[in-house]
N, C-alpha and C positions, 0 to 999 in steps of 0.2 A: 530663557534660561539655557536652552539647548544651543542657541546661537552663541551665548556667552562662553559656554564650555568649549565649543568648537574653536572660538577665537583664541581663548587662553591656550588651548592645545596647540594650535597653529603657531601662535607667537612663541611659545616655549621651544618648539622645534626649530623655528627660524633663528632664534637667539643662540641656541646651541650650535646650529650649523654655521652661522656666521662667526661665532667665537672660535670653533674648531678650525675653520678655514683660515681666518686671520692669523691665528697662532701658527698654523702650519705654513702658510706662505711667508710669514715673517721669518721663520726658521730657514726657509729655503734660501733667503738672501744672506744668511750667515754662514760663513765658511771657516768656522773656528773649531778648536778641539772639542768644545762642549757639544756642538751639533753632532760631531762624529760619535761621541760617546753615547748620547741619548737616542740617536736616529740612525745607527748603523744599519745597512741594508744587507739582509741575508742573501744567499745565492738563489733563494726561491722568490725573493722580491717582497717578503713581508717585513714590516718595520719592527725592530726589536729595541726595547729599552736597554739602558746600560746594565741594570741588574740582570735582566733576561740574558743578554749576550754574555756577560761575564760568568754567570752561574752555569751556563751551558758549556762554555769553554773549560771551566774548572772541572765539571763532571766528565767531560771527554778526556781532559788531561789526567785527572785523578792523581792518585799516589802511584807514580810510575805510569803504568798504562792500565790500572785497574779502576773501574767505576766505583760508585758508592756501594753497590751491591756485590762488589767483587768480581763482577763479570768483565771479561776482556772488552775493550772499547777500541774501535778503529779510529786512528787519527789520520786525517787526510794531510798530505804534504803541503797542499796549497793553503791550508788553514794554520799552519805552525806559527806563522808570524803573528805577533800581537797586533790586533786591529787598532789598538790605542796609538800605534805608531803610524797608521795610515795618514798620508798627506798628499797634496797636489792632485795628480790625475786619479789616484786610487780613490780619494774622497769623492770626486765628481762621479766616478763610476758607481759608488755606493747609492747615489741618489737616482739612478736610472731604473726604470720599470723592467721586470723580466718578462720574457715571452710567456703567454698563457697556454692553456691546453688546447683550446679551439680557436679563439678569437685572435686574429693577427694583431700585432703590436702597432700602435700609431707612431710612425717615425717622422722626424728624428727624435731622439731622446736627449741629446745634449744641447746645452745653451738655449733652454726654453724660457721665454719671458713669462711674467706673471699673467699677462693678457692671454697668451697662448694656453697656459694652464687653466685659466678660467673657462676658456672656450672648450677646451678638451673635456673638462669636468662637466660642463653643461650638456655637451653631446653624449658623453657617457651616461649622464643622468637620464636623458631622454631615452637612450637605448635601453637602460635598466627598466624604465617604466613600461616600454613597449614589450620587453621580454617578460615582465611580470604579467602583462595582459595575456600574452601567448601562453605562458605556462598555466595561467588560470583557466584558459579555454580548454587546453588539452588535459588539464587535471579533471575538468568536469566530464570529459569523455572517459577518463580513467574511472571517475566515481560512478558513471553510468554503467560501466562494465562490472564494477564491484557490486552495484545494486542488483544487476542481473544475476551475478553469481550467488550473492547471499539470498536472493529471492527464489532459488531453486526449491521446489516442493516435492514432497513424497506423499503417496496415497496411504491413508490409514483407515481402518474400518473400526467405527465405534458404534455403540449402542444408543439408540434414540430414547426419547422419554417414555415411549411405549415398548421398549425392548426391541425395536426394529433396527436392523442394520443400516448404517449410513457410511458412505464412503466420502472422506474429506481429504483435502489436500493441505498439508501444513508445511511450514518452512523447515528446511534441514538445519539451517544456521541458527543458533541461539542469538538473540538480540544483543546481549552484552558482549559475547564473543565477537560478533560481527563488527560492533562498534569499536572495540579495542584492537582489533587486528586490521582487517581490510579497510574499514572506514577510516580508522586513524591513519593508516598508511596512505589512503587517497588524499586526505586533507593535508597531511604533513609530508608528503613525498618530496617536494622541492627541498625542504630543510634537511630531510634524512639524506637524500641523494647528494646535496651539496657538501655534507660533511664527508661522505664517503669519497666523492670525486676529488675534493680538496686533498685528502690523504694521498691519493694516487698522483695528483698533479704536482705535489711537493715531494715526490720520490719517497713517499711513506713517512714523511716528517710531519710533525704537528703544525697546525695553522690556526689562526684566530678567526677566520671568516665563518667556517662551518659551525664550531661550538658556539661562537658568539651569536650566530643567527638562531640557533636552537634556544639559547638562554634568553636572548632578546625577544624572540617570538613567544616563549613561555610567559615572560613578564607582561608583554602586550596583550596576550590572550586572557590571562588571569585578571589583570587590572582593567584594561581599557574595554575589552569586549563585554565583560560582565557589567561594567559601569554604563556602557551605552545601552545594554539590554535592560538594565534597571529602569532607566528613565524612558525607554521606548515603550514599555507597557502602557496601554491606555489608562487614564486616570480612573481609579476605583477598582481596577482589576489587579489580580496577583498571579504569580506562577510559582508553583512549588516543585521541588525535586521529588519524584515518585520513587525511583530506585535509590532510596536513601542509603541503604547498606552498600550498594555499588559505588555511590559517590563517596562514601566514607573510605572505602578501600582505595579508589583511584586518587582521592585527595591525599591520603596518607602516603601512597607510593609517589605521587608527584613531588611532595616535599622531601620524602626520603631519597628520591632520585638525586636531587641536588646536594643533600647532605652526603650522599655516597660519593658524589663527584668531589666534594671538598675533602673527604676522608682519603680518597686514593690519590688526590693531587698533593695534599699538604701533610698528611698524617702518616699513612702507612708507608709509602715510599715517596717522599717528597721529590717532585720534578720528574718522577719515573713512573711509567704505567707498565707494570708487570703483566705477563700473559694472563695469569689467573685473575688479576683485577679486571682486565678487559673482558675476559670470558664470563666472569660473574656478573659484570654490568650488563652484558647481552642477555644472560640467563634470567635476569630480573624481569625481562619483557614477558616471557611465557609465564612466569610466576605471578605477575600482575594479572594477566588475563585469567589464569586458573583461579586465583583468589577471588577476583571479582565474580566469576562464574559460580563459585562455591557460595558466595555471599547471596547472589540472586536466587539460586535454587535451593537455599537453606540446607545445605549439606554440612556434614561433619558437626562442628560445634553449633552451627546456626540452627540446626533441627531442634535444639533444645530450648530455643528461645520462643517466646510467645509469637504467634504469627496470624496474619490475616492475609487472604489471597484475593487477588482481582485479576481479571483477564483483559488485556487490551484488545483493540479492534482488529488486529491482524494476527491474532492467535498465540500471542506470547503470554504465559502465565507469569505475572509479576506479583511479588509479595509486598503488600503496602504496609506502611507503618500505621500505628494507632491514630496518629493525627491526621494522616491522609485519609483513612477510613472515616473519621469523624467529619472531615471536611467534605468528602464526597456525599456522605449521608445528609449533610446539611443542604447540599445542592439539590438532592433528589434527582430523579430521572435516570436514564439508562447510563449516562456517562459516569456517574458516580456509583454505579451498582457494584455490589460486592458478591462474589461467588466463591463458594468453598468447594474444595475437591470432592468429587463424587466418583462413583464407579464408572462413570462415562469417560472421565479423563479430561485433562486440560484442553485438548484439541476440540472436543465436543462443546465444552463450555465456552470457548472462544468463539466457535461458530454461532452458538446460540446468541451470544451477546451481539455479535455483528449483525445477526438476523433481526434481533429486536430493535437495534438502532435503525436499520433499514425500514422497518415497519413504522417506527415512530416518526421518521422523516417523511414517509409517505403519508401518514395521517395528518401531519402538520401542513404539507402541501395540499392535501385534499380540502382542508378547511380554508386554506388561503385561496385556492383555485377550484371552487366547487363545480364549475362548468367544464373543466379540463378533461380530456380523454385519459383513461387509465394508463395507456401506453406512454403518453407525454408525461404524466406524473411519475411513472416508473423511471423514465429516462432522467428526469430532474432529480429524483431520489438517488439514483445511482451516481449522478454527478456530485451530489452533496456528500454522499457517503465516501466517495473517493477523496473529496476535498477535505473532509473532516477527519479522515482516518489518520492514525499516527504515521508520521513520516520520518524517514531516516535523515541523517545529516547530509546524505548525498542529495536528496530532493532539494533541500534548502540551499545547498551550495550551488547546485545547478541553476536553481531558480534566481539566486542572486546574480550569478554570472550572465544569464540570459538577459536579464534586465539591463545590466551595465553595458553590454556589447550590442544592444539593439536587436536581440533575437526573440523579443516577445515574452510572453508570460506562460508558464507551464499550465496555468489554469485553462488556457485555451485548448491544450492538448488533452486535459482531463475531460473537457466537454466533449471533444471528438471521441475519446475513448468510451465515455459513457454511452454515446449514441451507437457506436459499433458493438459494444457488449450486448445492448438490448437487441440490436438487429440479429446478432449471431445467436442469442438465446432463443429468440422467437423463431428463427429458422430451424433450430434444433427441435423445438416443440411442435412445429408444423412442418414436417418433412414433406417433400414432394411426393404426391401420390400417383406419379406416372407408373404405368404397368411395366414390369420387368419382362423384357422380350425373351428371357431365358426360362421363365416359368412355363409349365405345361399348360395347354388349353384346358379350361375348366368349364363345366356345365352345372347349373344348379337352379333351383326355384328362386324367383324374386318377385314378390316376397315369399317367405316360407310359412306364413300363416294367413288364413282367410276366415272372415266372419261374415256369414250371409244370413239373410232372413229366409224363413221356410217358404215364404210366398214370392221369393225373387225370381223364380222360373229357372234361370240358369246364370252362371257366372263364368268369368274368363280367368284362366290360369296362365301364368307367364313363366317361361323358361328361358334363361340367357346363357350365352356362351362368351367366355372372356379369355384373353390371350391371343394366340395366332388364329385369326379367322380366315386365313387365305385358302384353307383346304375345305373339302366336303366332309361333313360329319353327321352321324346319326345317333340317336338315343331313344330308348323305348320308355313308356310310362304305363301305369295301370293304377286303378283305384283299389283300396283295401278297406274292409269294414272296420268300424270302431264300435262306438255305442250306436251309431247310425248304421242301418243295413241297406245294402244295395237292393233295389227293387221296391223298398218300402219307403225309404227316406231320400234316396237319390238314385240316379241311374248309373249303374257301373260302367266303366269305359276302360279300354285298353288300346294302345296304338304306338306309333313310331313318329318321332319328330326328325325332320330332315333340315340340316343347316348347309345350304349351298355356300360356296366361297363368298366372303364379304357379308354374310348375314350373321348377326350376333344374337338374335332372339326369335322365338317361335311361341305361338299361343294356341290354346285349345279350350273348349268350353265344356263344363259339367252341368247337368240338369239336376235340379233339386225338386223333390216331389212334395206338394203341399196337401194337407189334410185338415180336417176340422176338429181333430182330437187333440186335447191339451197334453203336451209332452214336455218332459225336461229337455234342456238343451243337450244336443247330441253332436258327435263329431265323427268324421272318417278321414282317411289318408290317401294321398296320391304319391306314388313312389317312382323314381327314375331308376332304370337299370339297363344293362347291356349297351354301354356306350361303344362307339367305334374306336379303333386302335389309337387314333390321334386325339382322343378325348378322354378326360378324366372327371369322374364324378366329384363334386365338392359339396360342402355343407352350405345350405340345407338341400339334401337330395330327397328328403321326404317333406312334403307340404301337409300341414294340418288344416282341415276345414271344419269350422264350427258352425252348426246350423242352429239358429235361435228360433224358438217357437214364437209365433205371432198371434196366437189364438187368444191370449189373456194379457193382463196389464203388465205383469213382470215383477221381478225382484231387483232392488236397487242396492248397490254397495260400491265401496272403493275397490279399485283393482288390487290394492296392497294395504297392509296395515301400517306400514312405515315407509317413508321416503327420505332419502339422504341427498341433499342438494348442496351445491356451492353457492356462496353469496354472490358470486358474479352472474348468476343465471338470469337476473332481472325479473321478467314476468313469468312466474312458474305456473304450469297448468296441472291441476290435480284432476285426474279422470274419474268420473262416476260411470259405472257400467249398468245396463239394463239387460237382464237375461231372464230366461224361462217365460217368455212372453214379451210382446211389443205392441199390444193392441191398446188403443185409446191414448188421450192426452193426459199426462200425469205431471203433477207439480211436486217437486222435492225441495224443502227448505234446507239451507246450509248456513254455517257461521264458523268463524275461527275463535280459538280460545288460547290465550297466552299461556306460556310455560316459562322456561328459562329465557325464551326469546321475548323481547320487549316490543310491543306495538309502536310504530313511529320511529324506531331505531333499527330493528332488525327486519321488520316486515310491516306492511300496511294491513291494518285490520280490515276485514271484509265480511259481509253477510248478504243474503239474498235468497232467491228461489230459482231453481232450474226447472225449465219446462220441457219435458220430453214429448215431442209430437208423436202422432201415431206412427208406429214402425221405426221410430228413432231409438237407437240402442246405446248411445253414449253421449255424455255431456262433460264439459270441463268447468272447474272452478278456477279462476284466475287469481293468483295472489302475488302481489308485488314484493319482491325480496329486495331489501335495501343493502347496498354494498358498502362496506367500510374498508375493504382491503386489509382485513385483519388476518394475520397469518395463523393464529391459533383459535379462531372462533369455533365454538361448538355449543349451539343453542338449539332449542326446539319449541314448537307450538303445535296445536291440535286443530284439525279441521273436522267438523261434525256435519252429518246430514240427519234431518229429522224424518218424521213419518210421512211417506208419500200419500198423496190424495189425488183423486180424479179432478181434472179441471171441470168447472161448472158447465162449460159448454161442450163437454165430451158427449158425443152421440154414439160412439163405438162401443162403449161399455154397457150402457143402460139399454140393453136389448133383452131378448128373452132369457139370457143367462142371468141377468141381474136378479130377476124374480127367483130363479133356482137357488142362487147363492144366499139370498135373504131367507129362504125357506130352510136351507141346510144350516144356517147359523143358529136357528132356533132349536136344533136338535141337541141332545145330550152327546158328549164325546164318545160314550160307549155305543151309541146308536148309529154313529156315522159309518157309511159304507165306503169302499175305495173310491167310488165315483164322487161321493160327497167330499172326501178329503182332496181330491184333485180340483174340484170346484172351488174349495176354500183357498187353495194355493194359487188360484188363478187371478185373485184380486191383487192390487198393487201392495207391496210390503217391503220392508227392509231386509237385506241379508245379514250375514254375520258382521261384515266390516262396515260399521256405521261411523267409526272414528278412525282417522288416520293421523299418525304422528309425522310431522315434517321436521327433519333435523338439518339445520344449516351448519355446514362446516366450511372451512376455508376452501377457496377455489383451488383445485388441484393444478390447474395451469398457473394460477398466481403463486401457489406454493413452489411449484417447480421453477417458475421464473425468479422468485426471490432466492431460492437455494443456488441457482446457477449464477445469478448476478453477485451474490455475496461471495461465492467461491471465486469469482473473477475480480473482486474488489482489490486489486493489487496495484498500488500506485507505481511500483517499479517499472511497470510496463510503459508508462508515459515517458520514462527517462531514456529509454533505449531506442535504438533505430533498427529497422528491418532491412534496409537496402542502402546501397550507395547513392541511388537516385534520390531517396529521401534526404540523405545527408547533404548532397550538393543543393538540393532545393531549399533546405534550411539555411545553408550557408549563403546563398544568393538572395534570400528573401528578407526584406525589412519588415518587421512586425511591431506594432505598438506595444510599449512596456506599460500596459495599463495597470492600475492598482486595484484590480478586481479582488474584493475580499473572498476568502474561501468559503464563508457562509452565506454569501449573497446568492439568493435564489431568483432574483429578478433578472429578466432578460437585459443583457447589456448591448447597447447599440454598438455597431461596428465603428471602431475608432480608426482615425488616420495616424500613421506613425508620426511622432513629434520630430522637431528639427534635431533634438538631442539623439533620437533613435537613429536618424539618418547619419549623423556625424559619427556616432559610435560604430554604426555598421560599416561604414567605409574605412574608418580607421582600423577596424579589426578584420577587414575583408581578407587580407592576406592570410592571417592565421585561420580564419573560417574555412577558406578554400583549401588550405594546405592540410588541415586536420580532417577535412571531409574524405581524404583518401584512407583514413584509419578504418579497418574493417568494422562493419556494423555489429552491434551487441547480440544480434540473433545468431550470429555464427558461433557454433560450439559453445552456446550458453554464455557468451561474454568473455571466455578465456583468451581468445585470440585478441580481442580488443584490449584486454588487460595487459598482455605481453607487449603489444605494439605501443600502447600508450605510455607504459612505464619507460620503455626505451626512448621514446620521444621526449618525455619529461627529463630523462637523464641528459640528453644532448642539450636541451635548452637550459638546464640547470648548470651544465658545464660552461655555457656561454655566459650565463648570469654570473658565475664565479669569476670568469676572466674580466667581464665588464666591471664588476664591483671592485676587483683589485686594481684595474686601470683607473677607475674613478677615484679611488682613495690615493693612488700613486700620483695622479695628476694634480690633486689638491693637497697632497701630503697629509691625507687623513688616514689614521691607522685603521687596519682591518677590523679590529674589535669595535671601533666606533661606527664604521661603515655597516657592520653587521647588525648592530643594535638599532641604529637610527634609520637605515635605508632598506637593507635586505629583509630584515625581520618584519618591517612594516609592509613591504611589497608582497611578501608571501602570505601575510595575515589579513590583508584588506578584504579579499573575497570571503574569508571565514567571518569577518566582522558583519558584512551585509547579510550573509546566511543566518547568523545568530540573530540578527535583528528581526529577520522575517519569521524565524522559528519562535522568538520570544513573543511576537504578536499573535501568531496564529496557533501555536501549540497549547495544549491544555496544561502541560507541565513545563518545568525548567531544565529537563535532562538534556535536550538538544543544545541548550546555551551554556550551562555550568558543568554538568556531568561530563560532557564531551571535552570541555576545556581542560579539566584536570586529567582526564584520561589521555588526551593528546600530549599533554606536557610530560607525563610519565613515559609514554611510548617514545616520544622524541629523544629523550635522554637514553633510555635503555636500548632502543633500536638504532637510533641515529648515531649517537656518540659511541654506544657499545659496539656496533658493527664496524665502524670506522677504526676505532682504536683496537679492536680485536685483529683486524686485518694488518694494521701497522705493527702491533706488538708481535704477532706471529712472524711477520716478515723480518723484523729486526732480530728476533730470537734465532731465526733460521740463519742469519748472517753473523751470529755471534755478537750482537750489539744489544743495547737497551733502547727502548722507545722513550724518548724525553719529551715531556710536556711541562712547560713552565707554568706554575700556578698563576703568577702575575695577574693580568686583568681578568682572566677566566675565573681564577679562584676567588678573586674579590667580588666579581659579579655574581658568582654562585652563592657565596655567603650572604651578600646583600639581598639577593632574591629570596633566599630561604627565610630570612627575618620578616621581609615584607609579605611573603606568601602566607605565613602564619597569621599575620594581622588580617589579611584579606579573608582567609577562610574562617577565622574567628568572627569577623564582621558578618559574613554570610550566615553562619550558624546562629549568631545573635538575633539577626533579623528573622530568622525561621521561628525562634522560640519566644520572641517578643510579643506580648499581647498588643493588639492593635495594628501589627504588621503581618505576622504569621506566615511569611513567605520570603523566599530569597529574592524574587524580582517583583517589582511593582510596589503596591501599597499606597499609603498616604503620600501626597506630593512632597511635603517637606522632608520626610524621612528618606524617601528614595533619592532625592537630590543631594541630601547630606552624605548618604552612603556613597553615591556615585562620586561625589566630590572627593571623598577620602580615597577612593580607588584611583581616581585620576592623579591625585597628589602623590600616591605611592608610585605610579608609573613615571611621572615626570621627575620625581626626586631620584628614582632608580636610574633613569637615563642621564640626568645631570651628574650624579655622583660618579657613575661609571665613566662618563666622558672626562671629567676632571681627573679621575685617577688614572686614566689611560695617558693623559698628557702630564702626569707627575704633579699636577697642582695639589692633589691630595696624595700624601705619602703613605704607603703601607709597609 
């Protein structure tokens, strides 16, 4: 079916072209009065019909020397003679082409045969095609600069879900404003500039090429692009417009734009464009943008309408219609999620949604690749988030052009960008720990806490020096009593440590005194003081020494009542301490108990017994924490220890003290002496902390990684360039234009460029190398690229205007027909492919339909409005009026308005029809019927306009 539509489309164009050429070349051979009347050539080289020529002469002659509006009109002496009297050599002169603005004229112009005209027409046609390729490539550089400009972000501080402050970066440019201003200018720059340049080239007189291109491009965009996108959607899928209010505004203005053209051409001041009319036409452009912005943000009257909000993936709060909300709710999942405004603001909600999508993608990848490393999965997730995120029309335009000219696929750059993002984030989270040579030399204990047994004899204390160790340094130390006393529990000590050059640590020993009396655990301190001038004391400058009594079995407990860990910890060790004694072999049972954490999902359930050997003071319980890479995980479970008991083979405890303890246990509590109480305390028992809560929260590193990657998930970065070296490398490299899907997470084998890629590359090599000299987008945020690119587009557009005029002149095709059939198509083909890619990979239809109507309105208001404002002001300053014949333009505008209403009505009917429910896609039969209607509208538009231009149809 697609092949049939393409064939019908091609045959229709061919028939129209052959008919127009045959008619024109036949008239070239006629040298009679009728040819002179119907095809007189103006001084600017454009072909004018008899009615056009006569009406213009009558307005310039007027009543006396006054025009229709009573304004004085200049009458040139060389035009006083009636052109109807022209004959002989003058008639031959009328059929010659006039010199263009940039492109030299192909000489000679007299006595040209039909064969020569056909050859010249073919050469000009090839030149036009090559120029269209060139302007498409530089337009993509222009779009890249616009993407860089509209992607500029600002830092905002918002409150997190727990009222914590978060710094986020949001775009300065509103999405709707960007699409209707810079983005529309980027995609329509050739048409807009052609209209302005034509005015200048024709000495500020009106022409048919510029306005005809704009009207023809609007018809092609509205009918053909939407038709192709309808059938391009995979079977069973649909695409709906999300910004429906914005689409309604742009659609209304796109039709009103052409109604307004008809009014100022044929109703208000027929054949004359007054200054106020031109200025009002131009002012409708900012009015369209403002109204669309008001509609999107629900300002003024829109705020009284019922509303539902959603947030897209790149931070734009968009208000969805009820049916959109229902459709998203049916889908389920984060892409259809709906968020309402909160105190946090739209920026925070947008960031949260993007973060949730990243987590979901990462979860899907973990299930698909259970054995993959987390870092590899993070890179794949970042790649998919970048690929799935909402993209501007600039992305799709550049993607389409790169495929056509053999420059590869932007998805490859997205893969490279995802890898570089992750590498950069990991580097930020793990900065280099190299010592800073500017910091002062420090000295401190390492470690700062020591735990020793009472029977250890002596232990070693370590003091380190960090920083510049090239000098000689000294520091003093001394012991200080705590609950342990010097002379009773340890031997006090005082001294000085010397650090020769190159030595970074010193050690000394402290002796511990052992006794047979049961005691509580005791501690003392060691202090550093009196450092030399080139040395500075750092924390810890006081070391704590804990002496554990080893005379009895001890007390067993957790070191803390609660532990907070990240899910990425893996095998977590819960420490059990033994204090107030370390004699004998003791068995302590342990087990885990579920809470909000689920065994087998969040952690591995475990139980068993810990065996403390004689003089062993600590043991660990190993619990395996299962990682899900969940950003907002917060679950907990418990770890318990039971009553400790002596090991059956313990010989250390059953000594003479055992009998004493058994005897004391028989006494009444009021009869116990102090020694009796100490003896009871000496048997193994539990301390206060027999239960520990383990709370599993998201990994702080993972959380930071997600936040940083989501903040970097900006697709615009892959469109720009950072250096001339990168640009020339891209220009000279052939890359395969593979059809990698945006949602494909499988590894794609490296492909070899196809033959078509090589042919396209070498055909476009001149343009690629030439435009590699354009400054990179990283310079001044893309503004330099913007200025240079639009200048180059203007130069190439001027050449296109000359070539199109020469093409029509050689084959005697009128400028209005050339504009509709060739120039409009040449400037719109890249947008066609861009819309096809957007239709297939976008979740909505805004980049296909919404941007079409927006561009059509902008083209008229900005393209024609700017050109006619310049011309009208110029003529007014010269005391003349700016004359524009309604003729073919007026007829084309009226015809387009009628057909555009039919097309938009068809689109809305599809949206609200049960069983279709969307503008694009849907059931196979319905989408092909709808596309066929749109194709018929465009073909009929082109045929009728062509027949009218050659007076086959009289108006």
